[in-house]
C-alpha positions in Angstrom: 31.5 82.4 63.8 34.5 83.5 62.5 34.0 86.5 60.4 31.1 88.6 59.0 30.8 86.7 56.1 29.7 83.7 57.9 27.1 85.0 59.7 23.7 84.6 58.0 21.1 84.8 60.7 20.2 86.8 63.7 17.5 85.4 66.7 15.8 88.3 67.7 15.8 87.6 71.7 13.2 90.3 72.6 10.4 88.0 71.8 11.2 85.5 74.6 8.7 87.2 76.8 5.7 87.8 74.7 5.4 84.2 74.1 2.2 83.8 76.7 0.2 86.4 75.4 1.4 86.7 71.7 -2.2 86.4 70.1 -3.6 89.5 72.1 -0.5 91.1 71.3 -0.9 90.2 67.4 -4.4 91.6 67.6 -3.7 94.8 69.1 -0.7 95.3 67.0 -2.7 94.7 63.7 -5.0 97.1 64.7 -2.4 99.7 65.5 -0.5 99.3 62.4 -4.0 99.7 60.5 -4.9 102.9 62.5 -1.4 104.3 61.7 -1.6 103.5 57.9 -5.2 104.8 57.9 -4.8 108.2 59.4 -1.5 108.9 57.8 -2.7 108.0 54.4 -5.9 110.2 55.0 -3.7 112.9 55.5 -1.3 112.4 52.5 -4.0 112.0 50.2 -6.1 115.0 51.4 -2.8 117.3 51.1 -2.1 115.8 47.4 -5.6 115.9 46.0 -6.6 119.8 47.3 -4.7 121.9 45.9 -5.4 124.8 48.4 -3.2 122.7 50.4 -0.3 123.0 48.2 1.5 125.1 50.8 5.1 124.7 52.5 3.6 123.6 55.7 1.1 120.8 54.3 3.8 119.8 52.0 6.2 119.0 54.9 3.3 117.6 56.9 2.7 115.3 54.1 6.1 114.2 53.9 6.1 113.7 58.0 3.2 111.2 57.0 4.9 109.5 54.4 7.7 109.1 56.7 5.6 107.3 59.2 4.4 105.1 56.9 8.4 104.4 55.5 9.5 103.8 59.1 6.5 101.6 60.2 6.6 99.4 57.3 10.1 98.6 58.3 9.1 97.1 61.7 5.2 96.3 61.9 4.9 93.6 59.0 8.0 91.7 60.4 7.2 92.1 64.0 3.3 90.6 63.2 5.2 87.7 61.6 7.4 87.1 64.2 4.4 87.1 67.0 2.8 83.8 65.8 5.9 82.3 64.8 8.1 79.8 67.0 11.4 81.1 65.3 12.1 84.5 65.9 15.0 84.9 63.3 16.0 87.6 60.7 18.4 87.1 57.8 21.7 89.2 58.2 20.8 91.2 55.2 17.2 91.7 56.1 18.6 92.8 59.7 20.6 95.3 58.1 18.0 96.6 55.8 15.4 97.1 58.8 18.1 98.9 60.8 18.5 101.1 57.9 14.7 101.9 57.6 14.1 102.5 61.2 17.2 104.6 62.0 16.8 106.8 58.7 13.3 107.2 59.5 13.5 108.3 63.0 16.2 110.9 61.8 14.0 112.0 59.1 11.4 112.8 61.5 13.7 115.4 62.9 14.6 116.8 59.8 11.3 117.4 58.5 10.4 118.8 62.1 13.1 121.4 61.6 11.8 122.4 58.2 8.3 122.7 59.8 9.9 125.1 62.5 11.8 127.2 60.0 8.4 127.5 58.2 6.4 128.8 61.1 9.4 130.9 61.6 9.1 132.9 58.4 5.6 132.7 58.0 5.0 134.6 61.6 8.0 136.3 62.0 8.7 137.5 58.2 5.1 137.3 56.6 6.0 140.0 53.8 9.2 137.8 52.5 7.4 134.3 53.4 6.3 133.5 49.6 9.9 134.7 48.1 11.8 132.7 50.6 9.6 129.6 50.6 9.2 129.2 47.2 8.6 126.1 45.3 12.2 125.4 44.2 13.5 125.8 47.9 11.0 123.8 49.3 11.6 121.1 46.9 15.5 121.3 48.1 14.4 121.5 51.7 12.5 118.2 51.2 15.0 116.4 49.4 17.7 117.5 51.9 15.7 116.2 54.5 15.4 112.6 53.3 18.6 112.0 51.6 20.7 113.3 54.7 19.5 110.9 57.1 19.4 108.0 54.2 22.7 108.7 53.3 24.2 108.5 56.7 22.7 105.4 57.6 23.5 104.1 54.2 27.4 104.6 55.1 26.8 103.2 58.8 24.9 100.4 57.3 27.7 99.4 54.8 30.5 99.8 57.4 28.4 97.6 59.7 28.5 94.9 57.1 32.3 94.7 57.1 32.4 94.1 60.7 33.9 90.7 62.2 30.8 89.5 64.7 31.2 86.9 67.2 27.2 86.5 68.3 24.2 86.2 66.5 21.6 87.3 69.6 19.9 90.5 68.8 18.7 91.5 72.2 15.5 93.6 70.8 12.4 93.2 69.0 14.2 94.5 65.8 17.2 95.2 64.6 19.4 98.3 65.1 22.8 99.2 64.2 23.9 100.0 67.8 23.0 96.4 69.0 24.5 94.6 65.7 27.9 96.7 66.6 27.8 95.5 70.0 28.3 92.1 68.6 31.8 92.4 67.1 34.6 90.4 67.8 36.9 93.4 68.9 36.2 96.9 70.2 36.4 99.7 67.5 36.4 103.4 68.0 33.7 103.3 65.1 31.5 101.9 67.5 31.7 104.9 69.8 32.1 107.5 66.8 29.2 107.0 64.5 26.5 106.8 67.3 28.0 109.9 69.1 28.1 111.9 65.6 24.4 110.8 65.0 23.0 112.0 68.6 25.1 115.1 68.5 23.8 116.2 65.0 20.2 115.5 65.5 20.0 116.9 69.1 21.4 120.1 67.4 18.2 119.7 64.9 16.1 119.6 68.5 17.8 122.6 69.8 17.5 124.5 66.3 13.4 123.9 66.5 13.6 124.8 70.2 15.5 128.2 69.5 12.9 128.7 66.5 10.1 128.6 68.6 11.2 130.5 71.5 12.2 133.3 69.2 9.0 133.3 67.6 7.2 133.5 71.1 9.6 136.5 72.4 9.0 138.5 69.0 5.6 137.6 67.5 3.2 136.9 70.0 2.8 140.3 71.1 -0.1 141.0 68.7 -3.4 139.2 68.7 -3.6 137.8 65.2 0.1 136.3 65.7 -0.9 135.0 69.0 -3.5 133.1 67.2 -1.7 132.0 64.2 1.0 130.8 67.0 -1.6 128.5 68.6 -3.1 127.3 65.5 -0.2 126.3 63.7 2.9 125.9 66.0 1.4 124.1 68.8 0.9 121.2 67.0 4.3 121.2 65.9 5.8 121.7 69.2 3.5 118.6 70.6 5.0 116.5 67.4 8.7 117.5 68.6 7.8 116.6 72.2 6.3 113.5 71.5 9.2 112.1 69.2 11.7 113.5 71.6 10.3 111.6 74.5 9.9 108.4 72.6 13.2 108.4 71.2 15.0 109.4 74.4 13.5 106.6 76.4 14.8 104.0 73.6 18.4 105.8 73.5 18.5 105.4 77.7 17.5 102.1 77.6 19.9 100.7 74.9 22.9 102.5 76.4 22.2 102.6 80.5 20.0 99.4 80.7 21.2 97.8 84.1 19.0 94.7 83.3 16.6 95.4 86.4 13.9 96.0 83.9 11.5 93.3 83.0 11.1 92.0 79.1 8.1 94.0 78.7 9.1 97.1 80.0 12.2 97.0 77.6 10.0 96.0 74.9 7.7 98.9 75.5 10.1 101.2 75.5 11.6 99.8 72.2 8.7 100.4 70.3 7.4 103.9 71.5 8.4 105.7 68.7 7.1 103.4 66.0 3.9 103.8 68.2 3.1 106.8 69.3 4.4 109.7 66.8 2.9 107.6 63.8 -0.7 107.7 65.3 -0.6 111.0 67.1 0.8 113.3 64.8 -1.6 112.8 62.3 -4.4 113.1 64.8 -3.0 116.3 66.3 -2.5 118.0 62.6 -5.9 116.8 61.2 -7.7 118.3 64.4 -5.7 121.6 65.0 -5.3 122.7 61.5 -8.3 124.2 60.6 -8.2 123.7 56.4 -7.0 120.4 57.0 -9.8 119.8 59.5 -12.4 121.1 57.1 -11.2 119.4 54.4 -11.2 115.7 55.8 -14.7 116.8 57.1 -16.1 117.4 53.8 -14.3 114.4 52.3 -15.8 112.2 55.2 -19.5 113.8 54.7 -19.1 113.2 50.9 -18.5 109.4 51.5 -21.5 109.1 53.7 -23.6 110.4 51.5 
C-alpha cells in the first residue's frame, strides 16, 4: 500500500484464536450484550420517568448508562457478526469510526465519574449551598462538557490518523483502536507518541481528582454518623465504579504497550474487551442495588409489571 488513500480494508487478526469455539462465544456474547442493554436501559428509563429522581446525582448516573450503551454499540454488533463470519475485515472508515466511539466512550466514563465525585463532595461537605452550586444550568453545562471534551479530542485524533500513510492492514485486536492503527504507519511520527501520552496524562488527572475528592470527603465529613451513612450509601458505588473502570482500562493499556508476546491469544482478547464487558454490566447493577430511591423505584416498576 503506497499511502493512506489506498487503504480500504483492515483485517482483525485477533479472531484467529477463537474460531474453534465461536458458536459458544457467540451465544455468551449475545447474552452479555442483551444484559448490558437491559440493565442500562432500565436505569435510564427509571430516572427519566420518575421526576423525584431528576437530581444531579441521578442525571449523571443516567449519562453514565447512556455512555455504556453508546460505547458497547461501537463494539458488540460488529463483534457478533465477525464471530460467525469466515472473513474478519472492517473498512478503513468503519475502523476509524469504531476507534472513535470506543475511545471517546472510555474517556467520557472518566469525565462523568469526575462529575459524580464533585456532586458527592458538594452534597456531603457543603450541603447548605448544594442546590445553588448544582443548579440545573450548571449541571447541564457539566454534562455537555463531559460528553464534548472526549468526543472533540478523539475527532481530532481520528482526523489526524486518517491522514497517515499506512504500510500494513493487520489490526492485532478484536476491534479497532487508534494506537494500533498508528502503529501501521510507514514512518514513525512524534504525534504517535504525543497524542496517546496526552490522553493518558489528561485522564489520569481525572482519576487523581476523583481520588482526592473522596479522600477529602472521608477526612472532613465522616465524623458524624449521618454523613457516614450518606457516604456509604452514595459514595461507595462511585468508588466501586471508578475502581472497576481503572482496573479494566489499565489492563488493556498495559497489554497494548508492553505485550511481550508471551500471552496466549485468549488472554489478549480477554484483556482487550474487559472495559467493554465489566463496567457496562456491573455499574448499573451496583447503583440499582445500592441507591435506595432508585432501587425502590425499580422494584415498584417490576412489581407493577408482574401484577
